[in-house]
N, C-alpha and C positions, 0 to 999 in steps of 0.2 A: 470760450465757454468750456467748463470742465466736462470731459467726456466720462460718462458713466454707462457702461453696457452691463445690463443686469441678466441674471440667469434666466429670467422669464423671456427675454428677447431671444436668448439661444434656444430655449425650449420651443418657441413658436416658429422658429425657422424651418424645422422639419422633424418628422417623427424619429429619424435616426439620431438627431441631436438630442432630443428628449430622452432617448434611450441611453446616451452617453452620460447625461446628468444623473440618470437613475443608477447606473452601475458604478459610478465613480463618486461615492459620497465624499463630502467635504469634512466629515468627522474623523478623528484619529482612529487607527486600527489598534485594538487593545489585546494584549496577550495576558491571560489569566494565569495565576499560580497560587500555590498553597501559602506563599509568604509575600504576595503582592501581584503587580502586574506591570506590563510594559506598553507604553504608547509608542506606535510607529506612525510618523507623519512624513509624507514625501511630497516633493514639488519638482516639476521639470523646468528645464531651461528653455521653455518654449514661449511663444508670444501670446499674451492676452492684453487687451487694452488697460490702461491705467484705471484704477478704481473698479475693475471688473470684480464681481462678487464670487465668481467660481474659481476653480482650481486650474492652474496651467497644466493641462493634460500632456503627457509625453507622446510624441510621434516616434517613428522608427529612428534608431541611431541618435538618440537625444540624451543629453546629460540629465541625470536625476539624482537628487540629494534626498537621502533618507535619514531622519533624526529619530533616535530611540530615547525616550524618556522613561526611565524605570522608577517604580516605587516599590522598593524591596525592603522587607523586614528581616533583620538578622534573627539568628536562633535565640538570642537573649532578649528578643522582643523590641529591640531598638531599631529605628529606621537607618538604612545604610546611607553612609555619606558618599559623595562622589569619589573620593579617594580610595574607597574600599572596592570600587566596581571595575571589573575587567569585561570588555566587550569583545566577543568573538563573532565576526560576520561571515556569512556564507552567500555565495551566489550560485544558484543551480546545484546546490549540494557540495560545492567546493569551498573549503576555508580560504578567506582572503587574509592571509597572514600579515601582509604589509599594512593592511588597513584595520587590523585588529589590535587590541591591547588596552592598557589602563586608560580610562578617561575617553577613549575613542568612540564617542556615542553618535558620531555623524559619518555617513558612508556616501561616497559619490561614485556612481556607476553610469554606464551608458546602456540604453535599451537595445534590444536586438535589431538588426538591420532590416528585417522583413516585417512589414505591418502585421499586427495580430500575433506575432511570435512572442509568447510571454517570457519573463524572467522572474525566477522565484528568489527572493532575498530573505535571509533569516538572520537572527541575532540571538546569542546567548549572553546574558548578563550574569556575572558571577561575583559574589562577595568573598572577602578574605576568610570567612568562616565556612565556606562551602556552599552557602545558600545561592540559588540560581533561578533564573527565569529565562524562558525561550519564547520567541515569537517569529512568525514568518509571514510574508505577504506575496502576492503575485502581481506583477505590473505588466500589463499588455499594451504595447504601443498602438495608437490609433492612427487613422489617416487625417492629415490636416483638413480644415474646413475654411471656406471663404464666406464671409457674410458681408453684404453691402448695405450701406445706409445712406440716406439723403443728408447732404450737408447744407442746411439752411443758412443763408447769409445773415439772418437775424437771430435765429434760435440755436444755431450751431448743429451739431450732429444729432439727428433724430433717432436716438437710441431705443425709443419705445417700440419701434417696428422695423423689421428688415425689409429692404427692397426686393429680396429674393423671392418673396411671395407675389410680386407683381407691382408695377408702378405706373400710375396714370400721369402722363405728361400734360400739365395744364399751364404752368408758369412759363414766362418768356426764356427763362434760363434755369437749369437745374444741375446741381453737382452731386455725383454719387462717389462714395469712398468705399474701397475694398479693404477688409481686415483679414489678415492671414492668421486665423486662429491655429495654434499648435505648431506653427513652423518654428524651427530652432533659430530664433533671432529675438532681440530685446526690443526692437522697434521696427515698424512696418515699412519704413523707408530705407531699410538696410539695402545697400547696393548689391549684396550677394543674391537678392531675390529678383527674379525676372518677371515682369508683368506684361501680359499680352491681352489687349482689348479687341473684341470683334463685335460688329453689328451686323446681324443677318449673315454672318460668315465672312465678312470683309473686315480687314484690320483698320482700326481707327486709332488715332493718337490720343494719349492721356493728357492731362494738364501738364503744361510745360515744365513746371518746377516740382511736380509730384507724379511719379508713375502710378501711385495708388489711387488717383482720383481722376475722374472724367467729367467734362462739362458738356451738357446737352443744351442746345438752343432751338427755339421755335422756328418752324418753317412755314409750309402753307397747305398740307394735306393731312387727312386723318388716316388711321390705320394701326396695325400691331406689328411690333418688331421684337427681336431677341437680342439683348445685350449680354455678352459673355466675357468674363475675365478668367484667365489662367495664370496661376502663380507657380513658378518653379524655382527650385534651388539646384543649380547645375552641379554642385558638389555632392548632392545626395539624390540618388536615383529615385527613391520612393517619396521624396518630399515634393509633392506636386498635388495641386487641387484646382478645381474649376468652379466658378460660381455664375449662375445664369439669372438674368432679370427679364421677365416678360414685360415689355413696355407698350402701353397703349397711348397713342397720340390723339389728342383732342382735335376738334374741327379747326381747320385753317392752320395746320402744321405741315411741315415738309421735311427736309433733311434735318436731323437732330444735331448736326455738327457744322 
């Protein structure tokens, strides 16, 4: 089944996540000028599921690609062609000479190593007749987020609701999958990521062929428990996140594993 995680699923996960969606719009950033404007669009090299409708937001020390798309009118009234334009990129006020020049409308940088430490990127686009436009934007790295979803054997991943909000255990067997949003990886099974699963503080083993997934089975008594998964990237100190699922066991259940 095709996995489709929508923005609304991210919004309902928590108030903090709703805030992230609000402050990181998916529309381009535009720089206005007397002779045109510049669009700046950026995307990070961080993880979001396939077909996810939101942006891959950057975490700390993550590769980000910024693309400038200028619409510049020359002094004679004609639109500037690509060969007429020279791009001068700046990072935190310092000119990036090696990444500036004719036709260099794409810039690749890394965010700051500390979460929340912003980096300011600016570009000046200049035509051969002296016409120019400038634009800047601020990119602030955020902390990674873990969202958990039920993996139904018939319906696939139940992307319409996160298990982080609470999960009632009623089936003979249930599978939960953890998604490492905004970690610097292209796929969630990347071996550079370390997954640790705990049930009421005691470590439990994930699915044999996938550390991102855990299978819970019915037992014989009712009650409430807490399932927690922590994901870390040993090569990046601040790339760590934890997700917790309050689990309620129905009547006649026992150990979930």
